[in-house]
C-alpha positions as MATLAB code, in Angstrom:
seq = 'XXXXXXXXXXXXXXXXXXXXXXXXXXXXXXXXXXXXXXXXXXXXXXXXXXXXXXXXXXXXXXXXXXXXXXXXXXXXXXXXXXXXXXXXXXXXXXXXXXXXXXXXXXXXXXXXXXXXXXXXXXXXXXXXXXXXXXXXXXXXXXXXXXXXXXXXXXXXXXXXXXXXXXXXXXXXXXXXXXXXXXXXXXXXXXXXXXXXXXXXXXXXXXXXXXXXXXXXXXXXXXXXXXXXXXXXXXXXXXXXXXXXXXXXXXXXXXXXXXXXXXXXXXXXXXXXXXXXXXXXXXXXXXXXXXXXXXXXXXXXXXXXXXXXX';
ca = [
       0.000    0.000    0.000;
       1.469    3.355   -1.039;
       2.217    6.106    1.479;
       0.472    9.399    0.619;
       1.690   11.467    3.586;
       4.512   10.985    6.062;
       6.169   12.655    9.021;
       9.279   10.488    9.426;
       9.459    8.800   12.784;
       5.934    9.809   13.763;
       3.245    9.237   11.135;
       2.443    7.475    7.870;
      -0.853    7.830    5.992;
      -1.649    5.216    3.352;
      -3.735    5.411    0.191;
      -6.562    3.370    1.718;
      -6.917    5.928    4.533;
      -5.221    3.819    7.184;
      -2.713    5.498    9.505;
       0.402    4.185   11.213;
       1.717    6.150   14.192;
       5.074    5.563   15.825;
       4.845    6.565   19.465;
       7.924    7.437   21.510;
       8.431    5.923   24.941;
       5.287    6.035   27.051;
       4.723    6.164   30.808;
       2.031    4.215   32.647;
      -0.154    5.925   35.228;
       0.575    4.998   38.836;
      -1.464    5.442   41.999;
       1.798    5.195   43.935;
       3.445    8.500   44.766;
       6.378    9.427   42.498;
       8.249   12.739   42.749;
       5.422   14.160   44.842;
       2.460   13.218   42.628;
       0.204   10.325   41.662;
      -1.488    9.638   38.323;
      -4.587    7.822   37.156;
      -6.241    7.192   33.776;
      -9.974    7.882   33.413;
     -12.539    7.540   30.634;
     -14.165   10.768   29.467;
     -16.378    9.177   26.810;
     -16.564    5.430   26.182;
     -17.831    5.287   22.606;
     -15.699    7.930   20.927;
     -13.332    7.132   22.799;
     -11.854    9.974   24.858;
      -9.607    9.326   27.837;
      -7.590   11.470   30.232;
      -4.867   11.215   32.826;
      -5.241   12.894   36.213;
      -2.135   14.137   38.018;
      -2.675   14.743   41.722;
       0.013   16.313   43.924;
       0.706   14.888   47.361;
      -0.758   17.320   49.877;
      -0.540   17.624   53.627;
      -4.262   18.054   54.166;
      -7.344   16.785   52.360;
      -9.243   19.966   53.256;
      -7.134   22.083   50.873;
      -8.858   22.973   47.612;
      -6.761   22.955   44.467;
      -7.138   24.708   41.101;
      -7.557   22.556   38.005;
      -5.488   22.705   34.831;
      -6.971   21.061   31.736;
      -4.109   20.258   29.388;
      -4.328   19.441   25.680;
      -1.266   17.844   24.098;
       0.293   18.954   20.826;
       1.152   17.061   17.673;
      -0.472   18.922   14.793;
      -3.832   17.340   15.726;
      -2.481   14.095   14.204;
      -0.117   12.607   16.792;
       0.601   12.869   20.506;
      -0.758   11.486   23.752;
      -0.797   12.315   27.420;
       0.890    8.917   27.893;
       4.064   10.079   26.121;
       6.917   10.104   28.605;
       7.700   13.801   28.125;
       4.125   14.875   28.788;
       3.770   12.570   31.775;
       6.862   13.931   33.530;
       6.185   17.554   32.609;
       2.590   17.509   33.821;
       3.252   15.428   36.911;
       6.032   17.765   38.013;
       3.865   20.761   37.151;
       1.055   19.511   39.390;
       3.554   19.617   42.265;
       5.080   22.975   41.323;
       1.671   24.628   40.960;
      -0.172   22.598   43.605;
      -2.939   21.961   41.116;
      -4.879   19.004   39.762;
      -3.955   18.399   36.129;
      -6.407   16.692   33.778;
      -4.606   15.853   30.526;
      -6.863   14.879   27.621;
      -6.360   12.239   24.928;
      -8.677   13.450   22.174;
      -9.315   11.722   18.849;
      -6.697   12.401   16.197;
      -6.741   13.439   12.547;
      -6.804   12.503    9.719;
      -9.317    9.865   10.837;
     -11.048   12.529   12.948;
     -10.634   15.923   11.349;
     -11.361   19.246   13.032;
     -13.545   20.329   14.718;
     -13.630   16.894   16.417;
     -10.600   17.665   18.610;
     -12.358   20.822   19.838;
     -15.535   18.891   20.591;
     -13.661   16.108   22.407;
     -11.690   18.521   24.563;
     -14.743   20.604   25.359;
     -16.474   17.417   26.522;
     -13.740   17.059   29.137;
     -15.054   20.255   30.746;
     -18.537   18.748   30.845;
     -17.108   15.533   32.312;
     -15.337   17.567   34.989;
     -18.612   19.209   36.013;
     -20.349   15.835   36.168;
     -17.621   13.953   38.038;
     -16.230   16.538   40.445;
     -18.463   15.315   43.287;
     -18.079   11.587   42.630;
     -14.504   11.020   41.408;
     -12.285   10.597   44.527;
      -9.272   12.092   42.758;
     -11.239   15.316   42.237;
     -12.290   15.645   45.877;
     -10.042   18.692   46.316;
     -10.879   20.252   42.954;
     -12.041   23.872   42.898;
     -14.106   24.273   39.710;
     -14.250   28.018   40.290;
     -10.515   28.074   39.432;
     -10.114   26.222   36.136;
      -7.292   26.934   33.700;
      -6.900   25.734   30.105;
      -3.471   24.964   28.704;
      -1.732   23.086   25.943;
       1.250   23.171   23.644;
       1.328   23.656   19.879;
      -1.973   22.222   18.552;
      -3.050   21.899   22.178;
      -2.625   25.644   22.642;
      -4.870   26.135   19.633;
      -7.418   23.761   21.214;
      -7.333   25.652   24.526;
      -8.402   28.839   22.713;
     -11.326   27.160   20.965;
     -12.482   25.330   24.101;
     -12.470   28.685   25.919;
     -14.615   30.262   23.183;
     -17.184   27.469   23.378;
     -17.216   27.504   27.184;
     -17.759   31.257   27.152;
     -20.901   30.776   25.087;
     -22.364   28.093   27.364;
     -23.747   30.029   30.298;
     -24.972   26.795   31.921;
     -21.468   25.342   32.248;
     -20.731   25.117   35.961;
     -17.048   26.028   35.891;
     -15.139   29.283   36.006;
     -12.259   29.499   33.540;
      -9.800   31.907   35.090;
      -7.071   31.848   32.478;
      -5.444   30.355   29.394;
      -1.794   29.274   29.298;
      -0.832   28.681   25.657;
       2.588   27.130   25.023;
       3.974   27.732   21.501;
       0.443   27.808   20.033;
      -0.154   26.388   16.567;
      -2.060   28.787   14.313;
      -1.828   29.569   10.609;
      -3.407   31.374    7.666;
      -3.083   31.461    3.900;
      -0.927   34.581    4.288;
       2.644   33.696    5.221;
       4.492   35.519    7.974;
       7.978   36.906    7.450;
       9.422   34.143    9.611;
       7.698   31.476    7.542;
       9.289   32.885    4.387;
      12.772   33.147    5.890;
      15.673   30.999    4.722;
      16.205   27.767    6.595;
      12.634   27.111    7.761;
      11.182   25.592    4.596;
      11.213   22.061    6.001;
       9.349   23.173    9.148;
       6.774   25.108    7.110;
       6.198   22.122    4.827;
       5.657   19.786    7.789;
       3.192   22.196    9.389;
       1.330   22.576    6.096;
       1.082   18.787    5.937;
      -0.385   18.593    9.451;
      -2.938   21.269    8.518;
      -3.916   19.436    5.319;
      -4.471   16.261    7.327;
      -6.415   17.898   10.139;
      -8.769   20.526    8.666;
     -12.000   19.513    6.881;
     -11.464   18.396    3.301;
     -11.938   21.329    0.941;
     -10.842   23.881    3.554;
      -7.685   25.959    3.520;
      -5.572   27.578    6.220;
      -8.113   30.367    6.677;
     -10.407   27.787    8.268;
     -11.530   29.170   11.635;
      -9.487   26.553   13.482;
      -6.280   27.744   11.810;
      -6.775   31.470   11.494;
      -7.818   33.135   14.773;
      -8.552   36.357   12.863;
     -11.684   34.690   11.457;
     -13.108   34.132   14.974;
     -16.654   35.526   15.046;
     -17.298   36.907   18.513;
     -19.112   40.044   19.561;
     -17.649   42.800   21.729;
     -19.504   41.553   24.799;
     -18.079   38.047   24.389;
     -14.535   39.344   24.004;
     -15.016   41.424   27.163;
     -15.631   38.205   29.095;
     -12.659   36.295   27.685;
     -10.305   34.929   30.377;
      -6.818   36.212   31.100;
      -4.225   34.836   28.667;
      -0.497   34.173   28.790;
       1.277   33.075   25.616;
       4.621   31.315   25.980;
       6.868   31.521   22.912;
      10.312   30.095   22.159;
      12.996   32.218   20.580;
      14.153   29.496   18.157;
      10.636   28.467   17.158;
       9.446   29.679   13.753;
       5.906   29.660   15.210;
       6.945   32.366   17.691;
       5.626   35.035   15.320;
       2.169   33.434   15.256;
       2.072   33.359   19.050;
       2.892   37.059   19.276;
       0.305   37.836   16.580;
      -2.313   35.939   18.592;
      -1.529   37.984   21.719;
      -1.718   41.234   19.729;
      -5.028   40.118   18.226;
      -6.489   39.621   21.712;
      -5.192   42.992   22.849;
      -6.819   44.633   19.819;
     -10.091   43.007   20.870;
      -9.858   44.883   24.156;
      -8.368   42.220   26.414;
      -6.182   43.864   29.027;
      -4.917   40.701   30.696;
      -2.698   39.337   27.939;
       0.957   38.509   28.477;
       3.751   37.131   26.276;
       6.645   35.272   27.902;
       9.642   34.216   25.809;
      12.213   31.468   26.339;
      14.867   33.079   24.174;
      17.221   30.169   23.442;
      14.671   27.351   23.258;
      12.924   25.481   20.459;
       9.352   24.386   19.820;
       7.848   22.311   22.675;
      11.213   21.974   24.415;
       9.390   21.084   27.630;
       8.164   17.813   26.073;
      11.561   16.776   24.735;
      13.454   17.955   27.833;
      10.981   17.754   30.740;
      13.707   17.984   33.379;
      15.735   20.854   31.874;
      16.250   24.156   33.658;
      14.252   25.911   30.928;
      11.342   23.562   31.619;
      11.592   24.171   35.361;
      11.479   27.904   34.681;
       8.404   27.449   32.474;
       6.688   25.501   35.252;
       7.443   28.278   37.736;
       6.157   30.940   35.338;
       2.947   28.994   34.750;
       2.493   28.477   38.476;
       2.898   32.192   39.166;
       0.309   33.030   36.506;
      -2.212   30.638   38.024;
      -1.617   31.918   41.541;
      -2.343   35.485   40.382;
      -5.897   34.456   39.509;
];
């Protein structure tokens, strides 16, 4: 069977529509304490299926309430999992650093499940949280009035769209206090200067491939999921949008898109928008190097943002 699309080492798409993914090393969940946290896998939706991993920090008292971070992994909507070793260590350590409960979502992947399915799956995790917060023992300390949405790359993109949908559902019984977007993955038909620079052609081509595999057939990169400038929200809705921090990496060609996203929000009237740069780091460095000093700094910065809300 011929290969029609490939990301070497990660993904092959065949002419019959079948997909082969090559996962890196994975980490199992463990109810035993490790580095100050425990982890547990849960089912968000049985038939789709959607699963998640809960990271719970060891605490000195069960009466303490903890904020919740919903995390959406990256991978161009086509690869990735909360079970990947880098995500497991990063999020487990972050739950300790921030003293928060982390719920990391495994949504359905493209091209078998093209957008907006990832948005719908991840939004359903918010609904699951509302339904299970009083019955799931690992959520006993959860404070649903202090919920944060985060993710890297495609997951940062997802966090934005989940926030938009949550904003429009007045019956949703959670309070989203802030968004923490790590190297967010956006695009448009119009190229940025960085995307046209020498030496990034291979990265641009790979990102274009991920977009072609993930957006609805017949769409282009001005699809609403790619191009945040096409977001249709009224002034009142923008006025209620949560606080946002955008983390960018100095060596990441997507840095320009992240800054553009922050400027777009500011132009919509949001006053609580920050950009934080890791000057000498590359795209999703925290996944590849979850124990590096740059990753530890990122975890501290994220923790400080959450504590300010």
